[in-house]
KOLTI-484543 format. One record per residue (C-alpha): x, y, z. Coordinates in nm, 2 decimals, decimal comma, padded with zeros to 4 digits. Layout:
N
<xx = X; yy = Y; zz = Z>
...
***
This chain:
191
<xx = -00,64; yy = 02,37; zz = 02,49>
<xx = -00,96; yy = 02,20; zz = 02,37>
<xx = -00,93; yy = 01,86; zz = 02,19>
<xx = -01,19; yy = 01,97; zz = 01,94>
<xx = -00,97; yy = 02,26; zz = 01,84>
<xx = -00,69; yy = 02,02; zz = 01,75>
<xx = -00,88; yy = 01,73; zz = 01,61>
<xx = -01,17; yy = 01,75; zz = 01,37>
<xx = -01,35; yy = 01,41; zz = 01,35>
<xx = -01,51; yy = 01,49; zz = 01,01>
<xx = -01,16; yy = 01,55; zz = 00,87>
<xx = -01,02; yy = 01,24; zz = 01,04>
<xx = -01,30; yy = 01,04; zz = 00,88>
<xx = -01,24; yy = 01,19; zz = 00,54>
<xx = -00,86; yy = 01,13; zz = 00,56>
<xx = -00,91; yy = 00,77; zz = 00,69>
<xx = -01,15; yy = 00,67; zz = 00,43>
<xx = -00,95; yy = 00,83; zz = 00,15>
<xx = -00,63; yy = 00,65; zz = 00,26>
<xx = -00,83; yy = 00,32; zz = 00,31>
<xx = -00,95; yy = 00,34; zz = -00,05>
<xx = -00,60; yy = 00,41; zz = -00,19>
<xx = -00,41; yy = 00,16; zz = 00,02>
<xx = -00,68; yy = -00,10; zz = -00,05>
<xx = -00,55; yy = -00,36; zz = 00,19>
<xx = -00,86; yy = -00,57; zz = 00,14>
<xx = -00,79; yy = -00,58; zz = -00,23>
<xx = -00,43; yy = -00,68; zz = -00,15>
<xx = -00,53; yy = -00,99; zz = 00,04>
<xx = -00,45; yy = -01,23; zz = -00,25>
<xx = -00,11; yy = -01,07; zz = -00,29>
<xx = -00,04; yy = -01,09; zz = 00,08>
<xx = -00,14; yy = -01,46; zz = 00,08>
<xx = 00,08; yy = -01,52; zz = -00,22>
<xx = 00,38; yy = -01,34; zz = -00,05>
<xx = 00,32; yy = -01,54; zz = 00,26>
<xx = 00,33; yy = -01,87; zz = 00,07>
<xx = 00,64; yy = -01,77; zz = -00,13>
<xx = 00,84; yy = -01,62; zz = 00,16>
<xx = 00,72; yy = -01,85; zz = 00,44>
<xx = 00,60; yy = -01,57; zz = 00,66>
<xx = 00,50; yy = -01,21; zz = 00,67>
<xx = 00,63; yy = -00,99; zz = 00,95>
<xx = 00,31; yy = -00,80; zz = 01,02>
<xx = 00,46; yy = -00,56; zz = 01,28>
<xx = 00,77; yy = -00,49; zz = 01,06>
<xx = 00,57; yy = -00,42; zz = 00,75>
<xx = 00,33; yy = -00,20; zz = 00,94>
<xx = 00,61; yy = 00,00; zz = 01,11>
<xx = 00,80; yy = 00,05; zz = 00,78>
<xx = 00,48; yy = 00,15; zz = 00,60>
<xx = 00,41; yy = 00,40; zz = 00,88>
<xx = 00,76; yy = 00,55; zz = 00,87>
<xx = 00,74; yy = 00,58; zz = 00,49>
<xx = 00,40; yy = 00,75; zz = 00,50>
<xx = 00,50; yy = 01,00; zz = 00,77>
<xx = 00,84; yy = 01,08; zz = 00,61>
<xx = 00,67; yy = 01,13; zz = 00,27>
<xx = 00,39; yy = 01,34; zz = 00,44>
<xx = 00,66; yy = 01,58; zz = 00,57>
<xx = 00,93; yy = 01,56; zz = 00,30>
<xx = 00,76; yy = 01,42; zz = -00,01>
<xx = 00,72; yy = 01,73; zz = -00,21>
<xx = 01,08; yy = 01,83; zz = -00,13>
<xx = 01,22; yy = 01,49; zz = -00,22>
<xx = 01,04; yy = 01,49; zz = -00,56>
<xx = 01,16; yy = 01,84; zz = -00,63>
<xx = 01,52; yy = 01,75; zz = -00,52>
<xx = 01,53; yy = 01,48; zz = -00,79>
<xx = 01,34; yy = 01,69; zz = -01,04>
<xx = 01,06; yy = 01,43; zz = -01,05>
<xx = 00,70; yy = 01,53; zz = -01,12>
<xx = 00,40; yy = 01,35; zz = -00,98>
<xx = 00,32; yy = 01,20; zz = -01,32>
<xx = 00,66; yy = 01,03; zz = -01,34>
<xx = 00,64; yy = 00,91; zz = -00,98>
<xx = 00,29; yy = 00,76; zz = -01,05>
<xx = 00,42; yy = 00,60; zz = -01,37>
<xx = 00,70; yy = 00,43; zz = -01,17>
<xx = 00,45; yy = 00,30; zz = -00,93>
<xx = 00,23; yy = 00,18; zz = -01,22>
<xx = 00,52; yy = -00,03; zz = -01,35>
<xx = 00,57; yy = -00,20; zz = -01,01>
<xx = 00,19; yy = -00,26; zz = -00,98>
<xx = 00,19; yy = -00,40; zz = -01,34>
<xx = 00,47; yy = -00,65; zz = -01,25>
<xx = 00,29; yy = -00,76; zz = -00,93>
<xx = -00,02; yy = -00,82; zz = -01,14>
<xx = 00,18; yy = -01,03; zz = -01,39>
<xx = 00,32; yy = -01,23; zz = -01,10>
<xx = -00,02; yy = -01,31; zz = -00,98>
<xx = -00,16; yy = -01,41; zz = -01,32>
<xx = 00,14; yy = -01,60; zz = -01,46>
<xx = 00,27; yy = -01,75; zz = -01,14>
<xx = 00,62; yy = -01,61; zz = -01,21>
<xx = 00,84; yy = -01,44; zz = -00,96>
<xx = 00,97; yy = -01,09; zz = -01,06>
<xx = 01,05; yy = -00,98; zz = -00,71>
<xx = 01,32; yy = -01,20; zz = -00,56>
<xx = 01,39; yy = -01,14; zz = -00,19>
<xx = 01,74; yy = -01,18; zz = -00,04>
<xx = 01,76; yy = -01,55; zz = 00,05>
<xx = 01,92; yy = -01,46; zz = 00,38>
<xx = 01,63; yy = -01,24; zz = 00,49>
<xx = 01,36; yy = -01,45; zz = 00,34>
<xx = 01,09; yy = -01,19; zz = 00,39>
<xx = 00,88; yy = -00,99; zz = 00,15>
<xx = 00,76; yy = -00,77; zz = 00,44>
<xx = 00,95; yy = -00,46; zz = 00,31>
<xx = 00,96; yy = -00,51; zz = -00,07>
<xx = 00,71; yy = -00,55; zz = -00,22>
<xx = 00,47; yy = -00,55; zz = 00,08>
<xx = 00,54; yy = -00,23; zz = 00,27>
<xx = 00,66; yy = -00,06; zz = -00,05>
<xx = 00,50; yy = -00,04; zz = -00,31>
<xx = 00,19; yy = -00,24; zz = -00,21>
<xx = 00,09; yy = -00,06; zz = 00,11>
<xx = 00,28; yy = 00,27; zz = 00,05>
<xx = 00,30; yy = 00,31; zz = -00,33>
<xx = 00,29; yy = 00,61; zz = -00,56>
<xx = -00,08; yy = 00,64; zz = -00,51>
<xx = -00,06; yy = 00,65; zz = -00,13>
<xx = 00,23; yy = 00,90; zz = -00,14>
<xx = 00,06; yy = 01,13; zz = -00,39>
<xx = -00,26; yy = 01,11; zz = -00,19>
<xx = -00,07; yy = 01,20; zz = 00,13>
<xx = 00,06; yy = 01,52; zz = -00,03>
<xx = -00,29; yy = 01,61; zz = -00,14>
<xx = -00,44; yy = 01,54; zz = 00,21>
<xx = -00,17; yy = 01,75; zz = 00,37>
<xx = -00,27; yy = 02,04; zz = 00,15>
<xx = -00,65; yy = 01,99; zz = 00,23>
<xx = -00,66; yy = 01,90; zz = 00,60>
<xx = -00,48; yy = 01,99; zz = 00,92>
<xx = -00,17; yy = 01,78; zz = 01,00>
<xx = -00,30; yy = 01,62; zz = 01,33>
<xx = -00,60; yy = 01,49; zz = 01,15>
<xx = -00,39; yy = 01,34; zz = 00,86>
<xx = -00,16; yy = 01,18; zz = 01,12>
<xx = -00,46; yy = 01,02; zz = 01,30>
<xx = -00,59; yy = 00,89; zz = 00,97>
<xx = -00,26; yy = 00,74; zz = 00,89>
<xx = -00,25; yy = 00,56; zz = 01,23>
<xx = -00,60; yy = 00,43; zz = 01,19>
<xx = -00,51; yy = 00,28; zz = 00,85>
<xx = -00,19; yy = 00,13; zz = 00,98>
<xx = -00,39; yy = -00,04; zz = 01,26>
<xx = -00,62; yy = -00,19; zz = 01,00>
<xx = -00,33; yy = -00,29; zz = 00,78>
<xx = -00,17; yy = -00,47; zz = 01,08>
<xx = -00,49; yy = -00,66; zz = 01,16>
<xx = -00,52; yy = -00,78; zz = 00,79>
<xx = -00,16; yy = -00,88; zz = 00,77>
<xx = -00,17; yy = -01,06; zz = 01,11>
<xx = -00,49; yy = -01,24; zz = 01,00>
<xx = -00,37; yy = -01,34; zz = 00,65>
<xx = -00,32; yy = -01,71; zz = 00,75>
<xx = -00,68; yy = -01,73; zz = 00,88>
<xx = -00,81; yy = -01,55; zz = 00,57>
<xx = -00,63; yy = -01,80; zz = 00,36>
<xx = -00,77; yy = -02,10; zz = 00,55>
<xx = -01,12; yy = -01,96; zz = 00,51>
<xx = -01,07; yy = -01,91; zz = 00,13>
<xx = -00,91; yy = -02,25; zz = 00,07>
<xx = -00,65; yy = -02,33; zz = -00,19>
<xx = -00,88; yy = -02,29; zz = -00,49>
<xx = -01,05; yy = -01,98; zz = -00,35>
<xx = -00,71; yy = -01,82; zz = -00,30>
<xx = -00,59; yy = -01,91; zz = -00,65>
<xx = -00,91; yy = -01,77; zz = -00,81>
<xx = -00,89; yy = -01,45; zz = -00,60>
<xx = -00,52; yy = -01,41; zz = -00,69>
<xx = -00,59; yy = -01,43; zz = -01,07>
<xx = -00,89; yy = -01,19; zz = -01,05>
<xx = -00,69; yy = -00,94; zz = -00,85>
<xx = -00,39; yy = -00,98; zz = -01,08>
<xx = -00,61; yy = -00,87; zz = -01,37>
<xx = -00,75; yy = -00,58; zz = -01,16>
<xx = -00,39; yy = -00,47; zz = -01,07>
<xx = -00,30; yy = -00,48; zz = -01,44>
<xx = -00,60; yy = -00,26; zz = -01,52>
<xx = -00,51; yy = -00,02; zz = -01,24>
<xx = -00,15; yy = 00,00; zz = -01,37>
<xx = -00,27; yy = 00,06; zz = -01,73>
<xx = -00,51; yy = 00,33; zz = -01,60>
<xx = -00,22; yy = 00,50; zz = -01,41>
<xx = -00,01; yy = 00,49; zz = -01,74>
<xx = -00,30; yy = 00,65; zz = -01,94>
<xx = -00,37; yy = 00,91; zz = -01,68>
<xx = -00,01; yy = 01,02; zz = -01,63>
<xx = 00,12; yy = 00,98; zz = -01,98>
***
């Protein structure tokens, strides 16, 4: 069997770029820095693995899961919008809405892996990509995005040092406003 018959590099590029735009790990850097400061550390591998498992499970079972609970895409997107809105408020106001379990002391799962990396937008996009592209190409696109997510998470301390305290604070406030705008757009689109 020829590798070109299984993998289509144009499809892989399309899937990868689409997921990259939706996940927006670069835009999430201020949130990642904020989480790392608040929680003390980010478990990059754990967050990446959990994100990957969530994406792959939702790729295969997402539509069935939503139908099982009688949830439409719009309601799912609205729930994600509420969480994004709260994260934006945290960034702007400096208040903590997401409190981690004091014993685990890690935000690597909530809110980092879900809903920041794998939120309603990512899950809905995965369902759309599954309908438009072949499954092996979608899986490769997921893996490529997860590799990039891991690199950004692992390098968050270096990125923070480069930005400095004031740069990180400014970036956090700006992206907090952007997250609020994204949440409001999701509300308007899915209302």
